[in-house]
Structures are given as structure tokens and as C-alpha cells.
All heavy atoms as an XYZ file, in Angstrom:
776
protein
N      14.251    -17.497      0.294
C      14.231    -16.250     -0.415
C      14.962    -16.377     -1.746
O      14.456    -15.964     -2.765
C      14.902    -15.190      0.442
C      14.156    -13.930      0.505
S      14.755    -12.780      1.756
C      16.468    -12.972      1.801
N      16.151    -16.956     -1.702
C      16.935    -17.106     -2.920
C      16.268    -18.027     -3.921
O      16.290    -17.787     -5.121
N      15.654    -19.105     -3.427
C      14.954    -20.043     -4.311
C      13.785    -19.347     -4.990
O      13.564    -19.502     -6.192
C      14.445    -21.242     -3.511
S      15.732    -22.204     -2.728
N      13.053    -18.582     -4.228
C      11.912    -17.850     -4.765
C      12.376    -16.838     -5.802
O      11.804    -16.726     -6.886
C      11.171    -17.154     -3.620
C       9.899    -16.462     -4.031
C       9.219    -15.877     -2.811
C       7.976    -15.112     -3.185
N       7.339    -14.526     -1.997
N      13.436    -16.110     -5.486
C      13.968    -15.111     -6.411
C      14.485    -15.754     -7.692
O      14.434    -15.153     -8.760
C      15.076    -14.312     -5.731
N      14.965    -17.002     -7.590
C      15.486    -17.715     -8.756
C      14.371    -18.334     -9.592
O      14.622    -18.878    -10.654
C      16.469    -18.788     -8.314
N      13.132    -18.273     -9.100
C      12.001    -18.780     -9.865
C      11.584    -20.201     -9.567
O      10.858    -20.813    -10.344
N      12.009    -20.750     -8.449
C      11.616    -22.121     -8.093
C      10.105    -22.196     -7.906
O       9.505    -21.311     -7.293
C      12.325    -22.556     -6.815
N       9.499    -23.242     -8.429
C       8.046    -23.384     -8.312
C       7.644    -24.167     -7.070
O       6.521    -24.041     -6.592
C       7.477    -24.073     -9.552
O       8.053    -25.355     -9.706
N       8.561    -24.960     -6.558
C       8.275    -25.760     -5.367
C       9.469    -25.683     -4.430
O      10.587    -26.034     -4.814
C       8.019    -27.208     -5.774
C       7.484    -28.067     -4.671
C       7.122    -29.432     -5.186
N       6.450    -30.207     -4.161
C       6.204    -31.493     -4.258
N       6.538    -32.163     -5.340
N       5.583    -32.128     -3.276
N       9.222    -25.201     -3.225
C      10.284    -25.037     -2.237
C       9.847    -25.770     -0.974
O       8.861    -25.395     -0.343
C      10.539    -23.552     -1.940
C      10.885    -22.808     -3.232
C      11.643    -23.410     -0.895
C      10.840    -21.302     -3.096
N      10.562    -26.822     -0.629
C      10.204    -27.648      0.522
C      11.175    -27.351      1.666
O      12.373    -27.602      1.550
C      10.253    -29.146      0.169
C       9.365    -29.441     -1.043
C       9.839    -29.984      1.376
C       9.557    -30.831     -1.624
N      10.655    -26.823      2.747
C      11.465    -26.557      3.940
C      11.348    -27.760      4.866
O      10.261    -28.285      5.078
C      10.972    -25.299      4.637
N      12.473    -28.179      5.419
C      12.509    -29.331      6.323
C      13.150    -28.890      7.633
O      14.265    -28.374      7.633
C      13.329    -30.491      5.713
C      13.363    -31.676      6.663
C      12.777    -30.893      4.350
N      12.435    -29.072      8.731
C      12.972    -28.701     10.039
C      12.220    -29.467     11.116
O      11.052    -29.795     10.942
C      12.825    -27.202     10.279
C      13.821    -26.676     11.301
O      13.794    -27.152     12.461
O      14.622    -25.796     10.963
N      12.898    -29.731     12.229
C      12.223    -30.398     13.342
C      11.517    -29.392     14.244
O      10.767    -29.779     15.121
C      13.193    -31.271     14.167
C      14.323    -30.444     14.755
C      13.726    -32.427     13.333
C      15.184    -31.200     15.752
N      11.742    -28.106     14.009
C      11.102    -27.054     14.797
C       9.969    -26.430     13.992
O      10.193    -25.579     13.130
C      12.139    -25.993     15.184
C      11.561    -24.907     16.063
O      10.357    -24.815     16.257
N      12.434    -24.076     16.593
N       8.747    -26.836     14.272
C       7.592    -26.349     13.520
C       7.368    -24.847     13.700
O       6.704    -24.225     12.878
C       6.330    -27.111     13.937
C       6.349    -28.548     13.488
C       5.073    -29.262     13.864
C       5.145    -30.697     13.376
N       3.904    -31.436     13.559
N       7.953    -24.258     14.735
C       7.813    -22.818     14.942
C       8.479    -22.012     13.829
O       8.169    -20.836     13.642
C       8.416    -22.400     16.289
C       7.652    -22.977     17.469
O       6.463    -23.339     17.307
O       8.247    -23.069     18.559
N       9.367    -22.632     13.073
C      10.055    -21.940     11.978
C       9.259    -21.952     10.671
O       9.600    -21.249      9.731
C      11.422    -22.580     11.739
C      12.378    -22.417     12.904
C      13.700    -23.065     12.580
C      14.681    -22.955     13.732
N      15.964    -23.616     13.405
N       8.201    -22.742     10.613
C       7.473    -22.910      9.361
C       6.783    -21.637      8.878
O       6.738    -21.370      7.684
C       6.465    -24.055      9.467
C       7.102    -25.427      9.550
C       6.348    -26.520      9.905
C       8.444    -25.626      9.284
C       6.909    -27.789      9.978
C       9.028    -26.881      9.351
C       8.257    -27.967      9.700
N       6.255    -20.835      9.775
C       5.580    -19.595      9.361
C       6.565    -18.671      8.648
O       6.258    -18.116      7.589
C       4.950    -18.903     10.557
N       7.754    -18.517      9.205
C       8.771    -17.663      8.577
C       9.231    -18.272      7.264
O       9.452    -17.550      6.278
C       9.956    -17.460      9.522
C      10.992    -16.507      8.990
C      10.431    -15.108      8.833
C      11.503    -14.116      8.447
N      10.997    -12.776      8.244
N       9.368    -19.590      7.218
C       9.778    -20.260      5.985
C       8.771    -19.982      4.869
O       9.153    -19.669      3.742
C       9.913    -21.765      6.215
N       7.498    -20.064      5.183
C       6.461    -19.762      4.179
C       6.498    -18.288      3.785
O       6.303    -17.944      2.616
C       5.090    -20.156      4.714
C       4.855    -21.650      4.692
C       3.395    -22.003      4.984
N       3.188    -23.422      4.840
C       3.303    -24.300      5.834
N       3.615    -23.901      7.038
N       3.102    -25.586      5.611
N       6.755    -17.444      4.753
C       6.809    -15.999      4.494
C       7.913    -15.657      3.485
O       7.742    -14.749      2.675
C       7.068    -15.274      5.814
C       7.021    -13.776      5.731
C       7.280    -13.146      7.083
O       6.698    -13.605      8.093
O       8.084    -12.201      7.129
N       9.012    -16.375      3.526
C      10.114    -16.083      2.608
C      10.143    -17.000      1.390
O      11.107    -16.997      0.640
C      11.483    -16.093      3.324
C      11.555    -15.002      4.355
C      11.789    -17.441      3.939
N       9.078    -17.792      1.190
C       8.962    -18.505     -0.073
C       8.717    -19.992     -0.057
O       8.467    -20.583     -1.108
N       8.809    -20.650      1.085
C       8.571    -22.096      1.099
C       7.130    -22.395      0.696
O       6.207    -21.732      1.150
C       8.849    -22.676      2.485
N       6.960    -23.368     -0.166
C       5.612    -23.771     -0.573
C       5.095    -24.922      0.278
O       3.893    -25.140      0.354
C       5.588    -24.172     -2.062
O       6.546    -25.214     -2.279
C       5.912    -22.980     -2.947
N       6.026    -25.663      0.889
C       5.665    -26.773      1.769
C       6.658    -26.833      2.918
O       7.835    -26.525      2.739
C       5.713    -28.103      1.012
C       4.747    -28.174     -0.152
C       5.040    -29.359     -1.044
O       4.859    -30.504     -0.577
O       5.460    -29.139     -2.184
N       6.193    -27.254      4.073
C       7.058    -27.420      5.242
C       6.791    -28.790      5.849
O       5.631    -29.144      6.065
C       6.773    -26.332      6.279
S       7.104    -24.665      5.708
N       7.857    -29.531      6.110
C       7.686    -30.847      6.698
C       8.656    -31.049      7.861
O       9.753    -30.498      7.881
C       7.834    -31.985      5.670
C       9.224    -32.004      5.045
C       6.768    -31.886      4.599
C       9.474    -33.210      4.161
N       8.214    -31.843      8.815
C       9.010    -32.160      9.992
C       9.400    -33.636      9.900
O       8.530    -34.510      9.880
C       8.192    -31.907     11.261
C       8.954    -32.155     12.529
O       9.916    -32.916     12.562
N       8.521    -31.518     13.601
N      10.691    -33.951      9.849
C      11.120    -35.347      9.740
C      10.598    -36.235     10.867
O      10.432    -37.438     10.685
C      12.649    -35.260      9.802
C      12.979    -33.867      9.434
C      11.815    -33.030      9.869
N      10.319    -35.635     12.020
C       9.838    -36.422     13.152
C       8.402    -36.896     12.957
O       7.930    -37.755     13.698
C       9.956    -35.608     14.439
C      11.400    -35.313     14.799
C      11.543    -34.419     16.010
O      10.641    -33.680     16.373
N      12.706    -34.476     16.642
N       7.723    -36.385     11.933
C       6.358    -36.806     11.637
C       6.305    -38.061     10.762
O       5.227    -38.534     10.424
C       5.593    -35.679     10.932
C       5.355    -34.483     11.837
O       5.445    -34.625     13.077
O       5.077    -33.392     11.295
N       7.470    -38.584     10.385
C       7.530    -39.720      9.464
C       8.344    -40.858     10.061
O       9.298    -40.625     10.791
C       8.169    -39.293      8.131
C       7.393    -38.205      7.444
C       7.668    -36.864      7.693
C       6.371    -38.509      6.556
C       6.952    -35.853      7.070
C       5.644    -37.512      5.931
C       5.940    -36.189      6.194
O       5.229    -35.195      5.582
N       7.976    -42.078      9.695
C       8.735    -43.253     10.143
C       9.939    -43.492      9.234
O      10.971    -43.966      9.681
C       7.837    -44.492     10.147
C       6.779    -44.455     11.225
C       5.929    -45.703     11.205
C       4.854    -45.602     12.287
N       3.977    -46.766     12.292
N       9.794    -43.164      7.939
C      10.872    -43.370      6.980
C      11.915    -42.262      7.115
O      11.611    -41.175      7.581
C      10.346    -43.331      5.534
C       9.159    -44.179      5.227
C       7.843    -43.472      5.526
O       7.764    -42.234      5.492
O       6.886    -44.172      5.852
N      13.136    -42.522      6.640
C      14.140    -41.450      6.601
C      13.630    -40.306      5.722
O      12.934    -40.539      4.721
C      15.364    -42.121      5.964
C      15.142    -43.583      6.153
C      13.653    -43.791      6.156
N      13.979    -39.090      6.082
C      13.433    -37.924      5.386
C      13.785    -37.923      3.897
O      12.995    -37.468      3.066
C      13.852    -36.600      6.077
C      12.988    -35.435      5.579
C      15.325    -36.328      5.881
C      11.517    -35.578      5.881
N      14.953    -38.467      3.527
C      15.300    -38.502      2.109
C      14.336    -39.380      1.325
O      14.021    -39.096      0.167
C      16.758    -38.918      1.884
C      17.105    -40.311      2.311
C      17.563    -40.414      3.756
O      17.278    -39.545      4.569
N      18.279    -41.484      4.078
N      13.823    -40.421      1.955
C      12.835    -41.277      1.288
C      11.499    -40.549      1.150
O      10.821    -40.671      0.137
C      12.658    -42.591      2.052
C      13.905    -43.457      2.074
C      14.383    -43.836      0.678
O      13.549    -44.104     -0.206
O      15.615    -43.858      0.481
N      11.137    -39.804      2.167
C       9.897    -39.008      2.124
C       9.982    -37.993      0.986
O       9.049    -37.843      0.195
C       9.653    -38.292      3.468
C       8.472    -37.341      3.387
C       9.461    -39.307      4.586
N      11.118    -37.319      0.882
C      11.295    -36.312     -0.172
C      11.284    -36.952     -1.559
O      10.711    -36.383     -2.499
C      12.583    -35.531      0.050
C      12.568    -34.601      1.261
C      13.957    -34.070      1.541
C      11.576    -33.459      1.059
N      11.900    -38.116     -1.700
C      11.871    -38.811     -2.989
C      10.446    -39.131     -3.399
O      10.060    -38.970     -4.554
C      12.710    -40.095     -2.919
C      14.179    -39.858     -3.152
C      15.040    -41.074     -2.916
C      14.741    -42.245     -3.781
N      15.697    -43.370     -3.553
N       9.646    -39.576     -2.435
C       8.252    -39.905     -2.727
C       7.440    -38.642     -3.053
O       6.659    -38.632     -4.001
C       7.637    -40.627     -1.532
C       6.237    -41.145     -1.803
C       5.690    -41.934     -0.634
O       6.434    -42.749     -0.054
O       4.514    -41.713     -0.301
N       7.655    -37.596     -2.283
C       6.926    -36.339     -2.498
C       7.213    -35.724     -3.860
O       6.356    -35.057     -4.441
C       7.320    -35.291     -1.441
C       6.807    -35.524     -0.065
S       7.443    -34.275      1.082
C       6.689    -32.779      0.451
N       8.441    -35.931     -4.355
C       8.885    -35.246     -5.568
C       8.999    -36.170     -6.770
O       9.596    -35.794     -7.774
C      10.244    -34.574     -5.313
O      11.182    -35.582     -4.920
C      10.145    -33.513     -4.239
N       8.448    -37.357     -6.652
C       8.475    -38.330     -7.751
C       9.894    -38.647     -8.194
O      10.231    -38.559     -9.364
C       7.635    -37.824     -8.927
C       7.320    -38.924     -9.925
O       7.251    -40.095     -9.521
O       7.155    -38.609    -11.125
N      10.763    -38.933     -7.220
C      12.105    -39.383     -7.549
C      13.229    -38.554     -6.962
O      14.367    -38.994     -6.941
N      12.958    -37.365     -6.518
C      14.012    -36.539     -5.916
C      13.937    -35.104     -6.381
O      13.271    -34.772     -7.360
N      14.639    -34.261     -5.681
C      14.627    -32.821     -5.980
C      15.717    -32.476     -6.983
O      16.696    -33.208     -7.140
C      14.800    -31.993     -4.691
C      13.650    -32.233     -3.736
C      16.120    -32.301     -4.005
N      15.544    -31.351     -7.663
C      16.558    -30.891     -8.613
C      17.751    -30.265     -7.881
O      18.893    -30.457     -8.269
C      15.966    -29.871     -9.582
C      14.930    -30.486    -10.496
O      15.089    -31.661    -10.873
O      13.955    -29.797    -10.836
N      17.469    -29.509     -6.827
C      18.508    -28.849     -6.048
C      18.157    -28.959     -4.577
O      16.996    -28.891     -4.208
C      18.632    -27.358     -6.408
C      18.965    -27.113     -7.837
C      17.965    -26.865     -8.765
C      20.283    -27.134     -8.263
C      18.266    -26.638    -10.092
C      20.602    -26.911     -9.592
C      19.589    -26.666    -10.510
N      19.166    -29.092     -3.741
C      18.930    -29.082     -2.302
C      20.125    -28.436     -1.627
O      21.234    -28.429     -2.165
C      18.706    -30.493     -1.761
O      19.898    -31.233     -1.849
N      19.888    -27.881     -0.475
C      20.977    -27.346      0.320
C      20.575    -27.341      1.770
O      19.400    -27.399      2.101
C      21.412    -25.948     -0.136
C      20.321    -24.925     -0.103
C      20.139    -24.122      1.014
C      19.481    -24.750     -1.186
C      19.128    -23.176      1.046
C      18.469    -23.800     -1.155
C      18.303    -23.012     -0.039
N      21.572    -27.310      2.613
C      21.334    -27.340      4.046
C      21.804    -26.023      4.637
O      22.875    -25.527      4.286
C      22.112    -28.497      4.671
C      21.883    -28.642      6.140
C      22.504    -29.919      6.685
O      22.855    -30.802      5.896
O      22.641    -30.013      7.903
N      20.983    -25.469      5.501
C      21.341    -24.209      6.149
C      21.303    -24.424      7.652
O      20.261    -24.713      8.220
C      20.358    -23.083      5.764
C      20.733    -21.801      6.466
C      20.321    -22.901      4.261
N      22.457    -24.318      8.253
C      22.556    -24.402      9.702
C      23.309    -23.158     10.137
O      24.459    -22.964      9.759
C      23.305    -25.667     10.163
C      22.566    -26.905      9.687
C      23.468    -25.658     11.679
C      23.301    -28.196      9.942
N      22.653    -22.325     10.876
C      23.281    -21.067     11.259
C      23.541    -21.064     12.756
O      22.623    -21.116     13.557
C      22.386    -19.865     10.876
C      23.056    -18.578     11.282
C      22.091    -19.887      9.394
N      24.797    -21.028     13.093
C      25.197    -20.893     14.482
C      26.499    -20.095     14.510
O      27.585    -20.664     14.601
C      25.385    -22.253     15.154
C      25.626    -22.121     16.640
O      25.838    -21.023     17.141
N      25.600    -23.227     17.340
N      26.380    -18.755     14.367
C      27.600    -17.924     14.316
C      28.495    -18.087     15.535
O      29.692    -17.835     15.455
C      27.047    -16.506     14.253
C      25.652    -16.636     13.786
C      25.176    -17.965     14.270
N      27.956    -18.525     16.651
C      28.776    -18.698     17.848
C      29.898    -19.706     17.607
O      30.958    -19.621     18.224
C      27.912    -19.141     19.019
N      29.681    -20.654     16.704
C      30.724    -21.634     16.398
C      31.969    -20.964     15.845
O      33.089    -21.407     16.104
C      30.206    -22.682     15.408
C      29.133    -23.622     15.935
C      28.677    -24.566     14.833
C      29.619    -24.401     17.138
N      31.793    -19.881     15.089
C      32.951    -19.188     14.530
C      33.754    -18.494     15.625
O      34.959    -18.300     15.491
C      32.504    -18.180     13.476
C      31.830    -18.794     12.251
C      31.359    -17.701     11.310
C      32.761    -19.745     11.545
N      33.095    -18.128     16.697
C      33.787    -17.465     17.801
C      34.625    -18.436     18.628
O      35.456    -18.022     19.422
C      32.777    -16.749     18.705
C      31.957    -15.656     18.026
C      30.906    -15.115     18.991
C      32.847    -14.540     17.511
N      34.384    -19.728     18.446
C      35.148    -20.728     19.194
C      36.359    -21.221     18.410
O      36.989    -22.188     18.801
C      34.257    -21.930     19.570
O      33.830    -22.580     18.358
C      33.062    -21.504     20.401
N      36.655    -20.559     17.294
C      37.826    -20.932     16.506
C      37.532    -21.857     15.346
O      38.429    -22.228     14.602
N      36.295    -22.250     15.167
C      35.943    -23.107     14.035
C      35.856    -22.265     12.769
O      35.695    -21.055     12.815
C      34.609    -23.803     14.288
C      34.708    -24.753     15.459
C      33.423    -25.485     15.669
N      33.539    -26.328     16.855
C      32.601    -27.114     17.262
N      31.461    -27.190     16.615
N      32.766    -27.855     18.326
N      35.927    -22.914     11.623
C      35.857    -22.197     10.356
C      34.833    -22.838      9.438
O      34.510    -24.024      9.576
C      37.218    -22.210      9.639
O      37.598    -23.563      9.393
C      38.285    -21.516     10.457
N      34.323    -22.036      8.497
C      33.472    -22.554      7.436
C      34.372    -22.928      6.287
O      35.276    -22.183      5.926
C      32.492    -21.491      6.944
C      31.295    -21.319      7.791
C      30.698    -22.228      8.591
C      30.527    -20.118      7.916
N      29.607    -21.691      9.202
C      29.467    -20.405      8.806
C      30.602    -18.861      7.367
C      28.514    -19.459      9.147
C      29.649    -17.920      7.700
C      28.618    -18.225      8.587
N      34.130    -24.072      5.695
C      34.898    -24.485      4.517
C      33.917    -24.857      3.431
O      32.858    -25.384      3.698
C      35.804    -25.657      4.857
C      36.855    -25.263      5.865
C      37.831    -26.357      6.129
C      38.829    -25.800      7.129
N      39.775    -26.736      7.576
N      34.308    -24.583      2.205
C      33.418    -24.876      1.090
C      32.768    -23.605      0.602
O      33.170    -22.500      0.938
N      31.747    -23.761     -0.187
C      31.068    -22.624     -0.789
C      29.919    -22.196      0.107
O      28.859    -22.793      0.081
C      30.565    -22.985     -2.175
N      30.133    -21.169      0.878
C      29.104    -20.690      1.788
C      27.877    -20.213      1.016
O      26.751    -20.436      1.407
C      29.652    -19.554      2.685
C      28.546    -18.951      3.530
C      30.752    -20.079      3.571
N      28.089    -19.557     -0.115
C      26.977    -19.023     -0.888
C      26.679    -19.843     -2.135
O      26.000    -19.384     -3.032
C      27.250    -17.561     -1.281
C      27.222    -16.645     -0.100
C      28.385    -16.213      0.484
C      26.015    -16.249      0.448
C      28.365    -15.376      1.581
C      25.970    -15.415      1.546
C      27.150    -14.976      2.111
N      27.180    -21.043     -2.220
C      26.878    -21.912     -3.357
C      27.223    -21.263     -4.672
O      28.294    -20.691     -4.833
N      26.281    -21.305     -5.616
C      26.519    -20.741     -6.933
C      26.110    -19.295     -7.058
O      26.004    -18.781     -8.155
N      25.873    -18.625     -5.969
C      25.423    -17.230     -6.019
C      26.607    -16.321     -6.303
O      27.666    -16.448     -5.690
C      24.765    -16.825     -4.679
C      24.446    -15.345     -4.658
C      23.509    -17.633     -4.453
N      26.429    -15.397     -7.240
C      27.444    -14.372     -7.468
C      27.317    -13.388     -6.324
O      26.394    -12.585     -6.265
C      27.251    -13.707     -8.829
C      28.326    -12.687     -9.135
C      29.659    -13.085     -9.279
C      28.028    -11.348     -9.269
C      30.647    -12.174     -9.545
C      29.014    -10.425     -9.531
C      30.323    -10.844     -9.669
O      31.302     -9.917     -9.930
N      28.222    -13.481     -5.393
C      28.121    -12.860     -4.079
C      27.756    -11.385     -4.103
O      26.792    -10.976     -3.473
C      29.435    -13.067     -3.324
C      29.493    -12.523     -1.907
C      28.456    -13.208     -1.046
C      30.883    -12.731     -1.338
N      28.483    -10.568     -4.787
C      28.293     -9.120     -4.702
C      26.889     -8.711     -5.162
O      26.198     -7.956     -4.493
C      29.359     -8.372     -5.530
C      30.763     -8.726     -5.038
C      29.120     -6.862     -5.485
C      31.028     -8.378     -3.589
N      26.447     -9.206     -6.287
C      25.160     -8.770     -6.832
C      23.969     -9.458     -6.192
O      22.991     -8.815     -5.848
C      25.127     -9.002     -8.350
C      26.156     -8.223     -9.146
C      26.065     -8.601    -10.612
C      25.942     -6.726     -8.979
N      24.011    -10.763     -6.025
C      22.837    -11.499     -5.574
C      22.548    -11.300     -4.084
O      21.400    -11.181     -3.693
C      22.972    -12.989     -5.875
C      23.052    -13.308     -7.335
C      21.930    -12.711     -8.152
N      20.663    -13.323     -7.792
C      19.482    -12.880     -8.154
N      19.363    -11.809     -8.880
N      18.387    -13.495     -7.777
N      23.561    -11.283     -3.242
C      23.312    -11.109     -1.820
C      22.749     -9.717     -1.560
O      21.822     -9.542     -0.788
C      24.585    -11.381     -0.981
C      24.375    -10.990      0.469
C      24.955    -12.853     -1.091
N      23.286     -8.711     -2.252
C      22.754     -7.350     -2.108
C      21.288     -7.312     -2.550
O      20.455     -6.717     -1.888
C      23.575     -6.370     -2.933
C      23.054     -4.946     -2.827
C      23.840     -3.979     -3.681
O      24.783     -4.353     -4.369
N      23.448     -2.732     -3.643
N      20.953     -7.971     -3.659
C      19.575     -8.009     -4.140
C      18.653     -8.673     -3.118
O      17.597     -8.145     -2.793
C      19.512     -8.770     -5.470
C      18.120     -9.138     -5.883
C      17.271     -8.186     -6.420
C      17.647    -10.431     -5.716
C      15.972     -8.516     -6.792
C      16.365    -10.778     -6.082
C      15.519     -9.808     -6.630
N      19.066     -9.821     -2.584
C      18.225    -10.525     -1.620
C      18.044     -9.711     -0.345
O      16.958     -9.644      0.214
C      18.827    -11.892     -1.290
C      18.841    -12.882     -2.448
C      19.611    -14.127     -2.063
C      17.435    -13.228     -2.890
N      19.100     -9.058      0.103
C      19.025     -8.227      1.297
C      18.070     -7.056      1.065
O      17.222     -6.755      1.896
C      20.428     -7.724      1.656
C      20.463     -6.905      2.911
C      20.341     -7.514      4.150
C      20.609     -5.535      2.854
C      20.371     -6.768      5.319
C      20.646     -4.775      4.007
C      20.526     -5.398      5.245
N      18.182     -6.415     -0.085
C      17.307     -5.290     -0.417
C      15.855     -5.740     -0.500
O      14.955     -5.069      0.001
C      17.745     -4.662     -1.764
O      19.111     -4.264     -1.648
C      16.895     -3.462     -2.112
N      15.618     -6.891     -1.114
C      14.248     -7.421     -1.208
C      13.674     -7.692      0.168
O      12.524     -7.383      0.454
C      14.240     -8.699     -2.051
C      14.437     -8.466     -3.509
C      13.277     -7.706     -4.126
O      12.121     -8.159     -4.021
O      13.531     -6.641     -4.695
N      14.448     -8.297      1.047
C      13.972     -8.614      2.394
C      13.675     -7.344      3.172
O      12.646     -7.235      3.832
C      15.007     -9.475      3.128
C      14.607     -9.850      4.546
C      13.408    -10.770      4.635
O      12.994    -11.374      3.641
O      12.870    -10.905      5.741
N      14.553     -6.350      3.082
C      14.326     -5.090      3.782
C      13.087     -4.367      3.279
O      12.363     -3.754      4.054
C      15.532     -4.170      3.651
C      16.674     -4.411      4.604
C      17.780     -3.392      4.365
C      16.216     -4.320      6.058
N      12.816     -4.470      1.985
C      11.663     -3.766      1.420
C      10.353     -4.266      2.005
O       9.381     -3.526      2.068
C      11.648     -3.889     -0.106
O      11.320     -5.210     -0.477
N      10.320     -5.502      2.491
C       9.078     -6.025      3.078
C       8.760     -5.363      4.396
O       7.615     -5.333      4.820
C       9.158     -7.556      3.283
O      10.178     -7.848      4.232
C       9.420     -8.282      1.990
N       9.763     -4.805      5.052
C       9.540     -4.150      6.330
C       9.032     -2.715      6.181
O       8.518     -2.125      7.121
C      10.828     -4.118      7.179
C      11.258     -5.486      7.623
C      12.353     -6.102      7.048
C      10.541     -6.173      8.591
C      12.750     -7.351      7.452
C      10.922     -7.434      9.004
C      12.035     -8.025      8.430
N       9.182     -2.139      4.983
C       8.836     -0.741      4.785
C       7.666     -0.540      3.829
O       7.447      0.549      3.355
C      10.063      0.036      4.284
C      11.191      0.010      5.254
C      12.315     -0.757      4.993
C      11.120      0.713      6.438
C      13.365     -0.802      5.900
C      12.168      0.666      7.353
C      13.280     -0.078      7.076
N       6.909     -1.587      3.565
C       5.756     -1.429      2.673
C       4.463     -1.501      3.453
O       4.382     -1.883      4.555
C       5.748     -2.529      1.588
O       5.771     -3.810      2.216
C       6.932     -2.352      0.669
């Protein structure tokens, strides 16, 4: 969603669970790939697909239960996003799809 809102022309979703691909496309992914479909390491596949590598990449692993076990998130959870304005915008955009 954020990549699409930022104007990315190519958004590659990578996951071993193909059941997530429909939702990924719904929120902006232009391509979806499963690393288990390739013999090479996924970073090599992505380098080949993108003629040398991507401009930006990030990893999203969501398991809120980990926070309940006393673990913490460290680093920039929202990357370069200006939290107050951009998260509200993305949330509003996502909600609007349910009411149209």
C-alpha cells in the first residue's frame, strides 16, 4: 500500500505462502514470487528480474504475539515514513476501499 501510494511502478511481493498473493496484488503488488519455486537464492532471482537489483526493499514480518512474550522491536518500525501524516493517510485509504 505504501509503495503504491509513493508512486512505485514495480512492486514485487515475496512470500512462501501463495495464499497471500491475492491480497498483495489487491494492495498494490505488481508481481508475486515464491522463493520455493526457484533453485537459486531469492536475492539472485530478484537481481535477475530487476536487471541488477531493486531500488528499495523491506521486510515485513508481523507477529504481535512476540511482543506479548517480552520481546521488543528495535530500529525504525516505519522506516522513512513521517508517522503521524502517512500512517493516517494509508489507513484512511485502506478503509475507503471497504465503503465504496
